[in-house]
C-alpha positions as CSV (number, residue, x, y, z in Angstrom):
1,M,1.9,-8.2,16.7
2,N,4.3,-11.0,16.9
3,R,8.0,-10.5,17.8
4,L,9.2,-10.8,14.2
5,Q,6.9,-8.0,13.0
6,T,7.9,-5.8,15.9
7,R,11.6,-6.3,15.2
8,L,11.1,-5.4,11.5
9,I,9.3,-2.2,12.0
10,N,12.3,0.0,13.0
11,P,14.6,-1.1,10.2
12,V,11.9,-0.8,7.6
13,V,11.1,2.8,8.8
14,L,14.8,3.7,8.8
15,L,15.2,2.3,5.3
16,M,12.2,4.3,4.1
17,L,13.6,7.5,5.6
18,V,17.1,7.0,4.1
19,S,15.7,6.2,0.7
20,M,13.5,9.3,0.7
21,T,16.6,11.5,1.4
22,G,18.3,9.8,-1.6
23,C,15.8,11.5,-3.9
24,S,16.8,15.0,-3.0
25,G,19.2,15.5,-5.9
26,M,17.1,13.8,-8.5
27,S,15.3,15.5,-11.4
28,E,11.5,15.7,-11.2
29,K,11.2,13.1,-13.9
30,N,13.4,10.6,-12.0
31,K,11.5,11.3,-8.8
32,D,8.2,10.5,-10.6
33,T,9.7,7.3,-11.9
34,A,10.9,6.3,-8.4
35,Y,7.5,7.2,-6.8
36,G,5.7,5.2,-9.5
37,A,8.0,2.2,-9.0
38,G,7.4,2.3,-5.2
39,A,3.7,2.5,-5.6
40,G,3.7,-0.2,-8.2
41,A,5.7,-2.5,-6.0
42,V,3.2,-2.0,-3.1
43,A,0.3,-2.6,-5.4
44,G,1.9,-5.7,-7.0
45,A,2.7,-7.1,-3.5
46,V,-0.9,-6.6,-2.4
47,V,-2.5,-8.0,-5.5
48,T,-0.3,-11.1,-5.6
49,G,-0.2,-11.7,-1.9
50,G,3.4,-10.8,-1.4
51,S,4.9,-12.7,-4.3
52,P,8.4,-11.4,-5.2
53,V,7.6,-11.8,-8.9
54,G,4.4,-9.8,-8.5
55,T,6.2,-7.1,-6.5
56,A,8.9,-6.8,-9.1
57,A,6.4,-6.7,-11.9
58,G,4.4,-4.0,-10.1
59,A,7.5,-2.0,-9.6
60,A,8.4,-2.2,-13.3
61,V,5.0,-1.2,-14.5
62,G,4.7,1.5,-11.9
63,G,8.1,2.9,-12.9
64,V,7.1,3.1,-16.5
65,I,3.8,4.8,-15.6
66,G,5.6,7.2,-13.3
67,R,8.1,8.1,-16.1
68,V,5.3,8.7,-18.6
69,I,3.5,11.0,-16.1
70,G,6.8,12.8,-15.5
71,D,7.3,13.3,-19.2
72,E,3.8,14.8,-19.6
73,I,4.3,17.1,-16.7
74,E,7.6,18.3,-18.1
75,D,6.0,18.9,-21.5
76,K,3.2,21.0,-19.9
77,D,5.8,23.0,-18.0
78,K,7.8,23.7,-21.2
79,D,4.6,25.0,-23.0
80,R,4.0,27.6,-20.3
């Protein structure tokens, strides 16, 4: 690993931990949206080679998919 990558690991890990604790007061539907956006951002970055536009587009699509899944789960829970 080069020096820049080594210097970035700790702040990135800290940011991830702080952002995960921010989800503690969210509804399940909002958590699903956030998880979908995060997964979509990673997928978009991987597919486009780290392009900011691809990352943002992946986050948007992933957020919508996460929200739809959250809605379906909530509907199933209401039917029980």
